[in-house]
DSSP file (Angstrom, degrees, kcal/mol; ACC not computed):
  #  RESIDUE AA STRUCTURE BP1 BP2  ACC     N-H-->O    O-->H-N    N-H-->O    O-->H-N    TCO  KAPPA ALPHA  PHI   PSI    X-CA   Y-CA   Z-CA
    1    1 A M              0   0    0      0, 0.0     2,-0.1     0, 0.0     5,-0.0   0.000 360.0 360.0 360.0 136.5   48.3   22.7   67.7
    2    2 A S     >  -     0   0    0      1,-0.1     4,-1.3     2,-0.0     3,-0.3  -0.352 360.0-110.7 -78.9 161.7   50.7   23.3   64.9
    3    3 A I  T  4 S+     0   0    0      1,-0.2     3,-0.2     2,-0.2     4,-0.1   0.875 119.2  51.2 -54.4 -39.7   54.5   23.5   65.2
    4    4 A H  T >4 S+     0   0    0      1,-0.2     3,-1.4     2,-0.2    -1,-0.2   0.856 102.2  58.7 -72.0 -31.6   54.5   27.1   64.5
    5    5 A A  G >4 S+     0   0    0     -3,-0.3     3,-0.8     1,-0.3    -1,-0.2   0.810 102.0  55.8 -68.6 -27.2   51.8   27.9   67.1
    6    6 A S  G 3< S+     0   0    0     -4,-1.3    -1,-0.3    -3,-0.2    -2,-0.2   0.448  85.4  84.0 -84.2   5.9   54.0   26.5   69.9
    7    7 A M  G X  S-     0   0    0     -3,-1.4     3,-0.8     1,-0.2    -1,-0.2   0.654  78.5-158.0 -83.4 -19.4   56.9   28.8   69.1
    8    8 A G  T <   -     0   0    0     -3,-0.8    -1,-0.2    -4,-0.2    -2,-0.0  -0.451  48.3 -46.6  69.2-147.7   55.5   31.8   71.2
    9    9 A K  T 3  S+     0   0    0     -2,-0.1    -1,-0.2     2,-0.1     3,-0.0   0.313  91.0 124.1-109.0  10.3   56.7   35.3   70.3
   10   10 A Q    <   -     0   0    0     -3,-0.8     2,-0.2     1,-0.1    -3,-0.0  -0.503  68.8-111.1 -72.9 139.6   60.5   34.8   70.0
   11   11 A P        -     0   0    0      0, 0.0     2,-0.4     0, 0.0    -1,-0.1  -0.454  35.7-137.5 -72.3 139.3   61.8   36.0   66.6
   12   12 A M        -     0   0    0     -2,-0.2     2,-0.1     1,-0.1    -5,-0.0  -0.748   5.6-124.3-104.6 143.0   63.0   33.0   64.6
   13   13 A S     >  -     0   0    0     -2,-0.4     4,-2.6     1,-0.1     5,-0.2  -0.350  32.8-107.1 -76.1 164.1   66.1   32.7   62.5
   14   14 A G  H  > S+     0   0    0      1,-0.2     4,-1.8     2,-0.2    -1,-0.1   0.871 121.2  51.3 -60.2 -35.3   65.7   31.8   58.8
   15   15 A Y  H  > S+     0   0    0      2,-0.2     4,-2.3     1,-0.2    -1,-0.2   0.872 108.1  50.8 -70.8 -37.3   67.0   28.4   59.4
   16   16 A M  H  > S+     0   0    0      2,-0.2     4,-2.5     1,-0.2    -2,-0.2   0.870 110.7  50.1 -59.2 -45.0   64.6   27.8   62.3
   17   17 A T  H  X S+     0   0    0     -4,-2.6     4,-1.6     2,-0.2    -2,-0.2   0.859 111.1  48.3 -68.5 -35.9   61.8   28.9   60.1
   18   18 A G  H  X S+     0   0    0     -4,-1.8     4,-2.2    -5,-0.2    -2,-0.2   0.910 111.4  50.6 -62.7 -46.0   62.9   26.6   57.4
   19   19 A Y  H  X S+     0   0    0     -4,-2.3     4,-2.4     1,-0.2    -2,-0.2   0.891 109.5  49.5 -62.2 -43.1   63.3   23.7   59.8
   20   20 A L  H  X S+     0   0    0     -4,-2.5     4,-2.4     1,-0.2    -1,-0.2   0.894 109.6  52.4 -69.0 -31.4   59.8   24.2   61.2
   21   21 A E  H  X S+     0   0    0     -4,-1.6     4,-2.6     1,-0.2    -2,-0.2   0.918 109.4  50.8 -68.7 -36.4   58.3   24.3   57.6
   22   22 A T  H  X S+     0   0    0     -4,-2.2     4,-2.6     2,-0.2     5,-0.2   0.910 110.5  47.9 -64.1 -40.1   60.1   21.0   56.9
   23   23 A L  H  X S+     0   0    0     -4,-2.4     4,-2.2     2,-0.2    -2,-0.2   0.921 112.2  48.6 -62.2 -45.2   58.6   19.4   60.1
   24   24 A A  H  X S+     0   0    0     -4,-2.4     4,-2.5     2,-0.2    -2,-0.2   0.890 111.9  51.1 -65.9 -41.5   55.1   20.6   59.2
   25   25 A L  H  X S+     0   0    0     -4,-2.6     4,-3.2     2,-0.2     5,-0.2   0.931 109.2  49.6 -61.2 -49.1   55.5   19.3   55.6
   26   26 A V  H  X S+     0   0    0     -4,-2.6     4,-2.1     2,-0.2    -2,-0.2   0.924 112.7  47.1 -53.6 -49.2   56.6   15.9   56.7
   27   27 A E  H  X S+     0   0    0     -4,-2.2     4,-1.9    -5,-0.2    -2,-0.2   0.939 115.9  44.3 -53.5 -53.2   53.8   15.6   59.1
   28   28 A R  H  X S+     0   0    0     -4,-2.5     4,-2.6     1,-0.2    -2,-0.2   0.876 112.0  52.3 -58.3 -42.8   51.2   16.8   56.5
   29   29 A L  H  X S+     0   0    0     -4,-3.2     4,-2.4     1,-0.2    -1,-0.2   0.874 107.8  51.3 -71.6 -32.8   52.6   14.6   53.8
   30   30 A H  H  X S+     0   0    0     -4,-2.1     4,-2.2    -5,-0.2    -1,-0.2   0.934 112.9  45.7 -65.3 -42.1   52.4   11.5   55.9
   31   31 A R  H  X S+     0   0    0     -4,-1.9     4,-2.0     1,-0.2    -2,-0.2   0.886 112.1  51.7 -64.6 -38.6   48.8   12.2   56.8
   32   32 A L  H  X S+     0   0    0     -4,-2.6     4,-2.7     2,-0.2    -1,-0.2   0.843 106.2  54.0 -71.3 -33.1   48.0   13.0   53.1
   33   33 A L  H  X S+     0   0    0     -4,-2.4     4,-2.5     2,-0.2    -2,-0.2   0.951 108.8  50.1 -59.1 -49.8   49.6    9.6   52.1
   34   34 A L  H  X S+     0   0    0     -4,-2.2     4,-2.3     1,-0.2    -2,-0.2   0.915 111.6  47.5 -52.7 -46.9   47.3    7.9   54.5
   35   35 A D  H  X S+     0   0    0     -4,-2.0     4,-2.7     2,-0.2     5,-0.2   0.898 110.0  52.0 -64.0 -43.9   44.3    9.7   53.1
   36   36 A V  H  X S+     0   0    0     -4,-2.7     4,-2.2     1,-0.2    -2,-0.2   0.942 113.1  46.0 -59.0 -46.6   45.3    9.0   49.4
   37   37 A I  H  X S+     0   0    0     -4,-2.5     4,-1.9     1,-0.2    -2,-0.2   0.902 111.6  49.9 -63.0 -42.7   45.6    5.3   50.3
   38   38 A K  H  X S+     0   0    0     -4,-2.3     4,-2.0     1,-0.2    -1,-0.2   0.879 110.1  51.8 -65.8 -39.7   42.3    5.3   52.2
   39   39 A D  H  X S+     0   0    0     -4,-2.7     4,-2.8     2,-0.2    -1,-0.2   0.916 107.4  52.9 -61.2 -41.7   40.6    7.0   49.2
   40   40 A E  H  X S+     0   0    0     -4,-2.2     4,-1.5    -5,-0.2    -2,-0.2   0.942 111.2  46.5 -64.1 -44.6   41.9    4.3   46.8
   41   41 A F  H  <>S+     0   0    0     -4,-1.9     5,-3.1     1,-0.2    -1,-0.2   0.831 110.8  51.5 -72.5 -27.8   40.5    1.6   49.0
   42   42 A E  H ><5S+     0   0    0     -4,-2.0     3,-1.7     3,-0.2    -2,-0.2   0.953 109.3  51.0 -67.6 -47.4   37.2    3.3   49.3
   43   43 A R  H 3<5S+     0   0    0     -4,-2.8    -2,-0.2     1,-0.3    -1,-0.2   0.787 112.5  46.4 -58.5 -29.7   37.0    3.6   45.5
   44   44 A T  T 3<5S-     0   0    0     -4,-1.5    -1,-0.3    -5,-0.2    -2,-0.2   0.403 117.4-114.3 -98.9   3.8   37.8   -0.1   45.1
   45   45 A G  T < 5S+     0   0    0     -3,-1.7     2,-0.8     1,-0.2    -3,-0.2   0.706  73.2 132.8  77.5  24.0   35.2   -1.0   47.8
   46   46 A V      < +     0   0    0     -5,-3.1    -1,-0.2    -6,-0.2    -2,-0.2  -0.901  16.6 151.5-105.8 104.1   37.7   -2.4   50.3
   47   47 A I        +     0   0    0     -2,-0.8    -1,-0.1     1,-0.1    -5,-0.1   0.541  52.7  74.9-114.7  -8.9   36.5   -0.7   53.6
   48   48 A E  S    S+     0   0    0      2,-0.0     2,-0.4    43,-0.0    -1,-0.1   0.524  89.3  66.6 -84.2  -2.8   37.5   -3.2   56.3
   49   49 A I  S    S-     0   0    0    -11,-0.1     2,-0.1    -8,-0.1    -3,-0.0  -0.954  74.0-142.4-121.1 136.2   41.1   -2.3   56.1
   50   50 A N     >  -     0   0    0     -2,-0.4     4,-2.5     1,-0.1     3,-0.2  -0.489  29.5-105.7 -96.6 169.6   42.7    1.1   57.1
   51   51 A A  H  > S+     0   0    0      1,-0.3     4,-2.4     2,-0.2     5,-0.2   0.849 119.3  52.2 -66.4 -33.7   45.6    2.9   55.4
   52   52 A V  H  > S+     0   0    0      2,-0.2     4,-1.8     1,-0.2    -1,-0.3   0.880 111.5  46.9 -70.6 -38.4   48.1    2.0   58.1
   53   53 A Q  H  > S+     0   0    0     -3,-0.2     4,-2.7     2,-0.2    -2,-0.2   0.965 111.0  52.1 -66.7 -47.1   47.2   -1.6   57.8
   54   54 A A  H  X S+     0   0    0     -4,-2.5     4,-2.4     1,-0.2    -2,-0.2   0.879 111.0  48.0 -55.5 -41.3   47.5   -1.4   53.9
   55   55 A L  H  X S+     0   0    0     -4,-2.4     4,-2.6     2,-0.2    -1,-0.2   0.820 107.7  55.1 -72.4 -30.0   51.0    0.2   54.3
   56   56 A L  H  X S+     0   0    0     -4,-1.8     4,-2.4    -5,-0.2    -2,-0.2   0.943 110.3  45.9 -66.7 -44.4   52.0   -2.6   56.7
   57   57 A L  H  X S+     0   0    0     -4,-2.7     4,-2.2     2,-0.2    -2,-0.2   0.952 112.9  51.1 -60.2 -45.7   51.0   -5.2   54.1
   58   58 A Y  H  < S+     0   0    0     -4,-2.4    -2,-0.2     1,-0.2    -1,-0.2   0.937 112.8  44.0 -56.5 -49.5   52.8   -3.3   51.4
   59   59 A N  H  < S+     0   0    0     -4,-2.6    -1,-0.2     1,-0.2    -2,-0.2   0.844 111.0  52.9 -71.2 -30.6   56.0   -3.0   53.4
   60   60 A I  H >< S+     0   0    0     -4,-2.4     3,-2.7    -5,-0.2    -1,-0.2   0.888  81.0 152.7 -63.7 -38.6   56.0   -6.6   54.6
   61   61 A G  T 3< S-     0   0    0     -4,-2.2    49,-0.5     1,-0.3    -1,-0.2  -0.187  74.4 -14.0  44.5-121.4   55.6   -7.8   50.9
   62   62 A D  T 3  S+     0   0    0     -3,-0.1    -1,-0.3    -4,-0.1     2,-0.1   0.286 112.7 105.5 -97.3   6.3   57.0  -11.1   50.4
   63   63 A N    <   -     0   0    0     -3,-2.7     2,-0.5    -4,-0.1    47,-0.4  -0.409  64.2-136.0 -85.9 162.9   58.9  -11.2   53.7
   64   64 A E        +     0   0    0     45,-0.1     2,-0.3    -2,-0.1    45,-0.2  -0.990  41.8 162.1-112.7 122.7   58.2  -13.1   56.9
   65   65 A V  E     -A  108   0A   0     43,-2.1    43,-3.5    -2,-0.5     2,-0.3  -0.825  35.5-121.3-138.3 170.4   58.7  -10.8   59.8
   66   66 A T  E  >  -A  107   0A   0     -2,-0.3     4,-1.8    41,-0.2     3,-0.2  -0.722  32.3-113.1-107.5 162.2   58.0  -10.3   63.5
   67   67 A A  H  > S+     0   0    0     39,-0.6     4,-2.2    -2,-0.3     5,-0.2   0.861 119.8  55.7 -58.9 -36.5   56.1   -7.2   65.0
   68   68 A G  H  > S+     0   0    0      1,-0.2     4,-2.4     2,-0.2    -1,-0.2   0.876 103.1  54.3 -66.8 -33.4   59.4   -6.3   66.7
   69   69 A E  H  > S+     0   0    0      2,-0.2     4,-1.5     1,-0.2    -1,-0.2   0.895 109.0  49.1 -64.0 -40.4   61.2   -6.3   63.4
   70   70 A L  H  <>S+     0   0    0     -4,-1.8     5,-1.1     1,-0.2     4,-0.4   0.922 113.7  45.9 -64.6 -44.0   58.6   -3.8   62.1
   71   71 A K  H ><5S+     0   0    0     -4,-2.2     3,-1.3     1,-0.2    -2,-0.2   0.884 108.5  54.8 -62.7 -41.0   59.0   -1.6   65.1
   72   72 A S  H 3<5S+     0   0    0     -4,-2.4    -1,-0.2     1,-0.3    -2,-0.2   0.783 100.8  59.6 -67.9 -28.2   62.7   -1.7   65.0
   73   73 A R  T 3<5S-     0   0    0     -4,-1.5    -1,-0.3    -3,-0.2    -2,-0.2   0.644 108.7-129.5 -74.6 -11.9   62.6   -0.5   61.4
   74   74 A G  T X 5 +     0   0    0     -3,-1.3     3,-0.6    -4,-0.4    -3,-0.2   0.583  69.6 123.6  85.5   6.5   60.8    2.6   62.7
   75   75 A Y  T 3 <S+     0   0    0     -5,-1.1     3,-0.2     1,-0.2    -4,-0.1   0.755  75.6  32.5 -80.8 -19.5   57.9    2.6   60.3
   76   76 A Y  T >   +     0   0    0     -6,-0.4     3,-1.4     1,-0.1     5,-0.3  -0.193  65.6 133.1-134.0  47.3   55.0    2.4   62.6
   77   77 A Q  T <  S+     0   0    0     -3,-0.6    -1,-0.1     1,-0.3    -2,-0.1   0.781  77.1  52.4 -67.9 -23.9   55.9    4.3   65.8
   78   78 A G  T 3  S+     0   0    0     -3,-0.2     2,-0.3     2,-0.0    -1,-0.3   0.327 107.7  58.8 -93.1   6.7   52.6    6.2   65.8
   79   79 A S  S <  S-     0   0    0     -3,-1.4     2,-1.2   -27,-0.0     3,-0.2  -0.890  90.1-105.2-132.2 167.0   50.4    3.1   65.5
   80   80 A N     >  -     0   0    0     -2,-0.3     4,-2.7     1,-0.2     5,-0.2  -0.732  34.1-176.5 -86.7  91.0   49.9    0.0   67.5
   81   81 A V  H  > S+     0   0    0     -2,-1.2     4,-2.9    -5,-0.3     5,-0.2   0.905  80.8  52.9 -62.3 -43.7   51.7   -2.7   65.3
   82   82 A S  H  > S+     0   0    0      1,-0.2     4,-2.4     2,-0.2    -1,-0.2   0.932 111.6  47.0 -57.4 -45.6   50.7   -5.6   67.5
   83   83 A Y  H  > S+     0   0    0      2,-0.2     4,-2.7     1,-0.2    -2,-0.2   0.934 113.1  47.7 -63.0 -45.8   47.0   -4.6   67.3
   84   84 A N  H  X S+     0   0    0     -4,-2.7     4,-2.8     2,-0.2    -2,-0.2   0.926 112.0  49.1 -65.7 -40.5   47.1   -4.0   63.5
   85   85 A L  H  X S+     0   0    0     -4,-2.9     4,-2.4    -5,-0.2    -1,-0.2   0.935 111.2  50.9 -60.0 -43.1   48.8   -7.4   62.9
   86   86 A K  H  X S+     0   0    0     -4,-2.4     4,-2.5    -5,-0.2    -2,-0.2   0.931 112.0  46.9 -59.7 -48.7   46.3   -9.2   65.1
   87   87 A K  H  X S+     0   0    0     -4,-2.7     4,-2.2     1,-0.2    -1,-0.2   0.894 111.1  52.1 -61.9 -41.3   43.4   -7.5   63.1
   88   88 A L  H  <>S+     0   0    0     -4,-2.8     5,-2.9     2,-0.2     6,-1.0   0.873 110.7  48.4 -63.2 -35.7   45.1   -8.4   59.8
   89   89 A V  H ><5S+     0   0    0     -4,-2.4     3,-1.4     4,-0.2    -2,-0.2   0.942 109.8  51.0 -64.9 -48.7   45.4  -12.0   60.8
   90   90 A E  H 3<5S+     0   0    0     -4,-2.5    -2,-0.2     1,-0.3    -1,-0.2   0.880 109.8  51.2 -53.0 -39.3   41.7  -12.1   62.0
   91   91 A M  T 3<5S-     0   0    0     -4,-2.2    -1,-0.3    -5,-0.2    -2,-0.2   0.534 120.1-108.4 -86.0  -3.1   40.6  -10.7   58.6
   92   92 A G  T < 5S+     0   0    0     -3,-1.4    22,-0.4    -4,-0.3    21,-0.3   0.676  87.3 116.1  95.1  12.0   42.6  -13.3   56.7
   93   93 A Y  S   <S+     0   0    0     -5,-2.9    18,-1.6    -6,-0.2     2,-0.3   0.588  75.9  30.4 -90.5 -10.1   45.3  -10.9   55.3
   94   94 A M  E     -B  110   0A   0     -6,-1.0     2,-0.3    16,-0.3    16,-0.2  -0.994  66.7-137.7-144.3 150.5   48.2  -12.5   57.1
   95   95 A H  E     -B  109   0A   0     14,-3.4    14,-1.9    -2,-0.3     2,-0.3  -0.801  24.8-160.5 -97.9 149.6   49.3  -15.9   58.3
   96   96 A H  E     +B  108   0A   0     -2,-0.3     2,-0.3    12,-0.2    12,-0.2  -0.980  12.1 177.0-133.7 154.6   50.9  -16.1   61.7
   97   97 A Q  E     -B  107   0A   0     10,-2.5    10,-3.1    -2,-0.3     2,-0.2  -0.987  31.4-113.1-151.3 139.3   53.1  -18.7   63.4
   98   98 A R  E     -B  106   0A   0     -2,-0.3     8,-0.2     8,-0.2     2,-0.2  -0.470  40.3-108.1 -69.3 138.4   54.9  -18.9   66.7
   99   99 A C        -     0   0    0      6,-3.1     6,-0.2     3,-0.5    -1,-0.1  -0.537  18.0-139.9 -70.1 137.7   58.6  -18.9   66.4
  100  100 A E  S    S+     0   0    0     -2,-0.2     3,-0.2     1,-0.2    -1,-0.1   0.846 100.3  38.1 -62.1 -39.2   60.2  -22.2   67.2
  101  101 A I  S    S+     0   0    0      1,-0.3     2,-0.7     2,-0.0    -1,-0.2   0.942 126.5  32.0 -82.4 -50.5   63.1  -20.8   69.2
  102  102 A D    >   -     0   0    0      1,-0.1     3,-2.2     3,-0.1    -3,-0.5  -0.881  67.3-167.6-112.2  99.4   61.3  -17.9   71.0
  103  103 A R  T 3  S+     0   0    0     -2,-0.7    -1,-0.1     1,-0.3    -4,-0.1   0.637  85.5  61.8 -63.1 -16.4   57.7  -19.0   71.7
  104  104 A R  T 3  S+     0   0    0     -6,-0.1     2,-0.4     2,-0.0    -1,-0.3   0.646  91.1  82.9 -82.5 -17.9   56.8  -15.4   72.6
  105  105 A S    <   -     0   0    0     -3,-2.2    -6,-3.1    -6,-0.2     2,-0.4  -0.717  65.3-158.6 -94.0 142.3   57.6  -14.2   69.1
  106  106 A V  E     - B   0  98A   0     -2,-0.4   -39,-0.6    -8,-0.2     2,-0.4  -0.940   5.0-150.6-115.7 136.2   55.1  -14.5   66.3
  107  107 A R  E     -AB  66  97A   0    -10,-3.1   -10,-2.5    -2,-0.4     2,-0.3  -0.870  16.4-163.2-104.5 142.1   56.2  -14.5   62.6
  108  108 A V  E     +AB  65  96A   0    -43,-3.5   -43,-2.1    -2,-0.4     2,-0.3  -0.952  14.2 172.2-128.1 148.0   53.8  -13.1   60.1
  109  109 A R  E     - B   0  95A   0    -14,-1.9   -14,-3.4    -2,-0.3   -45,-0.1  -0.965  37.0 -93.0-144.1 161.4   53.5  -13.3   56.3
  110  110 A L  E     - B   0  94A   0    -49,-0.5   -16,-0.3   -47,-0.4     2,-0.1  -0.411  28.3-142.9 -80.4 152.2   50.8  -12.3   53.8
  111  111 A T     >  -     0   0    0    -18,-1.6     4,-2.0    -2,-0.1     5,-0.2  -0.363  40.5 -92.2 -87.6 177.5   48.1  -14.5   52.6
  112  112 A A  H  > S+     0   0    0      2,-0.2     4,-1.6     1,-0.2     5,-0.1   0.924 132.9  52.0 -61.8 -40.8   46.9  -14.3   48.9
  113  113 A Q  H  > S+     0   0    0    -21,-0.3     4,-1.7     1,-0.2    -1,-0.2   0.937 111.2  47.3 -59.8 -49.5   44.3  -11.8   50.1
  114  114 A G  H  > S+     0   0    0    -22,-0.4     4,-2.1     1,-0.2    -1,-0.2   0.831 107.6  53.6 -59.1 -34.7   47.1   -9.8   51.7
  115  115 A R  H  X S+     0   0    0     -4,-2.0     4,-2.6     2,-0.2    -1,-0.2   0.799 104.7  57.9 -73.7 -28.2   49.2   -9.9   48.6
  116  116 A D  H  X S+     0   0    0     -4,-1.6     4,-2.1     2,-0.2    -2,-0.2   0.931 108.1  45.8 -63.6 -43.8   46.1   -8.4   46.7
  117  117 A I  H  X S+     0   0    0     -4,-1.7     4,-2.4     2,-0.2    -2,-0.2   0.927 111.6  50.7 -64.0 -44.7   46.2   -5.5   49.0
  118  118 A R  H  X S+     0   0    0     -4,-2.1     4,-2.9     1,-0.2    -2,-0.2   0.948 110.6  51.1 -54.6 -50.0   50.0   -5.1   48.6
  119  119 A D  H  X S+     0   0    0     -4,-2.6     4,-3.1     1,-0.2    -1,-0.2   0.885 107.0  53.9 -62.5 -39.6   49.5   -5.2   44.8
  120  120 A T  H  X S+     0   0    0     -4,-2.1     4,-2.4     2,-0.2    -1,-0.2   0.946 111.8  43.7 -60.0 -49.0   46.8   -2.5   45.1
  121  121 A V  H  X S+     0   0    0     -4,-2.4     4,-2.8     2,-0.2     5,-0.3   0.955 112.6  52.8 -58.1 -49.3   49.2   -0.2   46.9
  122  122 A Q  H  X S+     0   0    0     -4,-2.9     4,-2.9     1,-0.2     5,-0.3   0.950 111.2  46.8 -55.2 -52.0   52.0   -1.0   44.5
  123  123 A T  H  X S+     0   0    0     -4,-3.1     4,-1.8     1,-0.2    -1,-0.2   0.883 111.3  51.7 -59.0 -37.7   49.7   -0.2   41.5
  124  124 A L  H  X S+     0   0    0     -4,-2.4     4,-2.3    -5,-0.2    -1,-0.2   0.915 111.0  46.8 -63.8 -43.8   48.6    3.1   43.2
  125  125 A F  H  X S+     0   0    0     -4,-2.8     4,-2.7     1,-0.2    -2,-0.2   0.867 111.8  51.7 -67.7 -37.1   52.4    4.1   43.8
  126  126 A E  H  X S+     0   0    0     -4,-2.9     4,-2.0    -5,-0.3    -1,-0.2   0.852 109.1  49.6 -71.8 -29.6   53.2    3.2   40.2
  127  127 A K  H  X S+     0   0    0     -4,-1.8     4,-2.6    -5,-0.3    -2,-0.2   0.929 112.8  48.4 -66.5 -47.5   50.3    5.4   38.9
  128  128 A H  H  X S+     0   0    0     -4,-2.3     4,-3.1     2,-0.2     5,-0.3   0.947 111.7  50.1 -59.1 -47.8   51.6    8.3   41.2
  129  129 A S  H  X S+     0   0    0     -4,-2.7     4,-2.5     1,-0.2     5,-0.2   0.924 113.4  43.5 -60.1 -47.5   55.1    7.8   39.9
  130  130 A A  H  X S+     0   0    0     -4,-2.0     4,-2.6     2,-0.2    -1,-0.2   0.872 114.7  50.5 -65.4 -39.4   54.1    7.9   36.3
  131  131 A G  H  X S+     0   0    0     -4,-2.6     4,-2.1     2,-0.2    -2,-0.2   0.941 111.5  47.7 -60.7 -50.6   51.7   10.9   36.8
  132  132 A M  H  <>S+     0   0    0     -4,-3.1     5,-2.5     1,-0.2     6,-0.5   0.909 115.8  44.7 -65.5 -39.5   54.4   12.9   38.6
  133  133 A E  H ><5S+     0   0    0     -4,-2.5     3,-1.3    -5,-0.3    -1,-0.2   0.932 113.3  50.4 -63.2 -45.2   56.9   12.1   35.9
  134  134 A G  H 3<5S+     0   0    0     -4,-2.6    -2,-0.2     1,-0.3    -1,-0.2   0.793 115.2  41.4 -64.3 -31.1   54.5   12.8   33.1
  135  135 A R  T 3<5S-     0   0    0     -4,-2.1    -1,-0.3    -5,-0.2    -2,-0.2   0.269 108.7-122.3-101.3  11.7   53.4   16.1   34.5
  136  136 A N  T < 5 +     0   0    0     -3,-1.3     3,-0.2    -4,-0.2    -3,-0.2   0.876  58.3 151.7  48.3  45.4   57.1   17.1   35.5
  137  137 A V  S   <S-     0   0    0     -5,-2.5     2,-0.3     1,-0.3    -4,-0.1   0.934  77.0 -10.6 -66.2 -46.6   56.1   17.5   39.1
  138  138 A I  S    S-     0   0    0     -6,-0.5    -1,-0.3     4,-0.0    -2,-0.1  -0.949  75.1-133.7-151.6 135.1   59.6   16.6   40.2
  139  139 A D     >  -     0   0    0     -2,-0.3     4,-2.4    -3,-0.2     5,-0.2  -0.295  35.3 -96.3 -85.4 174.1   62.4   15.2   38.1
  140  140 A L  H  > S+     0   0    0      1,-0.2     4,-2.7     2,-0.2     5,-0.2   0.902 124.9  49.8 -59.6 -47.3   64.7   12.3   39.0
  141  141 A D  H  > S+     0   0    0      1,-0.2     4,-2.3     2,-0.2    -1,-0.2   0.872 108.7  52.8 -57.6 -39.3   67.4   14.6   40.3
  142  142 A G  H  > S+     0   0    0      2,-0.2     4,-2.4     1,-0.2    -2,-0.2   0.914 109.5  48.2 -67.9 -41.7   64.9   16.5   42.4
  143  143 A L  H  X S+     0   0    0     -4,-2.4     4,-3.2     2,-0.2     5,-0.2   0.933 111.1  51.5 -59.6 -47.1   63.7   13.2   44.0
  144  144 A D  H  X S+     0   0    0     -4,-2.7     4,-2.2     1,-0.2    -2,-0.2   0.893 110.7  48.6 -56.7 -41.8   67.3   12.2   44.7
  145  145 A S  H  X S+     0   0    0     -4,-2.3     4,-2.4     2,-0.2    -1,-0.2   0.935 112.1  48.1 -67.2 -46.5   68.0   15.5   46.3
  146  146 A V  H  X S+     0   0    0     -4,-2.4     4,-3.1     1,-0.2     5,-0.2   0.976 113.8  47.4 -51.5 -59.6   64.8   15.3   48.5
  147  147 A N  H  X S+     0   0    0     -4,-3.2     4,-2.3     1,-0.2    -1,-0.2   0.861 109.7  52.1 -56.7 -38.1   65.6   11.8   49.5
  148  148 A T  H  X S+     0   0    0     -4,-2.2     4,-1.6    -5,-0.2    -1,-0.2   0.947 111.7  48.0 -63.0 -47.1   69.2   12.7   50.3
  149  149 A S  H  X S+     0   0    0     -4,-2.4     4,-2.0     1,-0.2    -2,-0.2   0.901 112.2  48.0 -63.5 -43.8   68.0   15.5   52.6
  150  150 A L  H  X S+     0   0    0     -4,-3.1     4,-2.3     1,-0.2    -1,-0.2   0.849 109.0  53.1 -69.1 -32.5   65.5   13.4   54.4
  151  151 A R  H  X S+     0   0    0     -4,-2.3     4,-2.1    -5,-0.2    -1,-0.2   0.812 109.1  49.8 -66.3 -29.8   67.9   10.7   55.0
  152  152 A R  H  X S+     0   0    0     -4,-1.6     4,-2.6     2,-0.2    -2,-0.2   0.884 112.2  47.3 -69.8 -40.5   70.2   13.2   56.5
  153  153 A L  H  X S+     0   0    0     -4,-2.0     4,-2.4     2,-0.2    -2,-0.2   0.883 110.2  53.0 -67.9 -39.2   67.4   14.5   58.7
  154  154 A E  H  X S+     0   0    0     -4,-2.3     4,-3.0     2,-0.2     5,-0.3   0.936 110.8  47.3 -54.2 -53.8   66.6   11.0   59.6
  155  155 A R  H  X S+     0   0    0     -4,-2.1     4,-3.1     2,-0.2    -2,-0.2   0.930 109.9  52.2 -53.3 -50.8   70.2   10.3   60.6
  156  156 A F  H  X S+     0   0    0     -4,-2.6     4,-2.3     1,-0.2    -1,-0.2   0.951 112.7  45.0 -58.9 -48.6   70.4   13.5   62.6
  157  157 A W  H  X S+     0   0    0     -4,-2.4     4,-1.5     2,-0.2    -2,-0.2   0.909 111.7  52.6 -60.6 -42.9   67.1   12.6   64.6
  158  158 A T  H  X S+     0   0    0     -4,-3.0     4,-2.6     1,-0.2     5,-0.3   0.914 108.7  49.9 -62.4 -45.4   68.3    9.0   65.1
  159  159 A D  H  X S+     0   0    0     -4,-3.1     4,-3.3    -5,-0.3    -1,-0.2   0.920 106.8  56.3 -59.5 -38.2   71.6   10.4   66.6
  160  160 A Q  H  X S+     0   0    0     -4,-2.3     4,-0.5     1,-0.2    -2,-0.2   0.902 110.5  45.1 -60.0 -39.1   69.6   12.7   68.9
  161  161 A I  H  < S+     0   0    0     -4,-1.5     3,-0.2     2,-0.2    -1,-0.2   0.889 122.1  35.2 -67.6 -45.7   67.8    9.7   70.2
  162  162 A R  H  < S+     0   0    0     -4,-2.6    -2,-0.2     1,-0.2    -3,-0.2   0.887 129.6  26.9 -75.4 -42.6   70.9    7.5   70.6
  163  163 A Y  H  < S-     0   0    0     -4,-3.3    -1,-0.2    -5,-0.3    -2,-0.2  -0.037  75.6-167.0-119.1  24.0   73.5   10.0   71.7
  164  164 A I     <        0   0    0     -4,-0.5    -4,-0.1    -3,-0.2    -3,-0.1   0.237 360.0 360.0 -22.2 116.4   71.6   12.8   73.4
  165  165 A Y              0   0    0     -5,-0.0    -1,-0.2     0, 0.0    -5,-0.1   0.430 360.0 360.0-126.1 360.0   74.2   15.5   73.6
């Protein structure tokens, strides 16, 4: 069910209409990003890894992290981070090692194979960036404005979770 369909028959203010449109766009854009990544990997013949796993590898980059750190950054709330990390280790995309201090915690980092996936995503994003700039899809000021607005929305939602008022 879409966000709009759940509203019932109450008349909406202009602001509410705009807010619901923003919510729908954010949701669609995230799904679309995952589809774009999936399509890129299908084109290159990499089918054993899904788009969420590819983004995990991309965002880990050269760092060594725990599943808890990834969850606390808020990137993967809709997916099972532990499951995806376990699968990536099993497929050889990541190394894992128990933390010396807290044996329950596992630290992960990319293998050479994982870095190849990260590089593929990086190349895809660079291609998108150049294409958007070249076609004047949105200029740098426009990107800055979108990012500022999305950070404000993120801060508002974070405050709602922390300080429900």
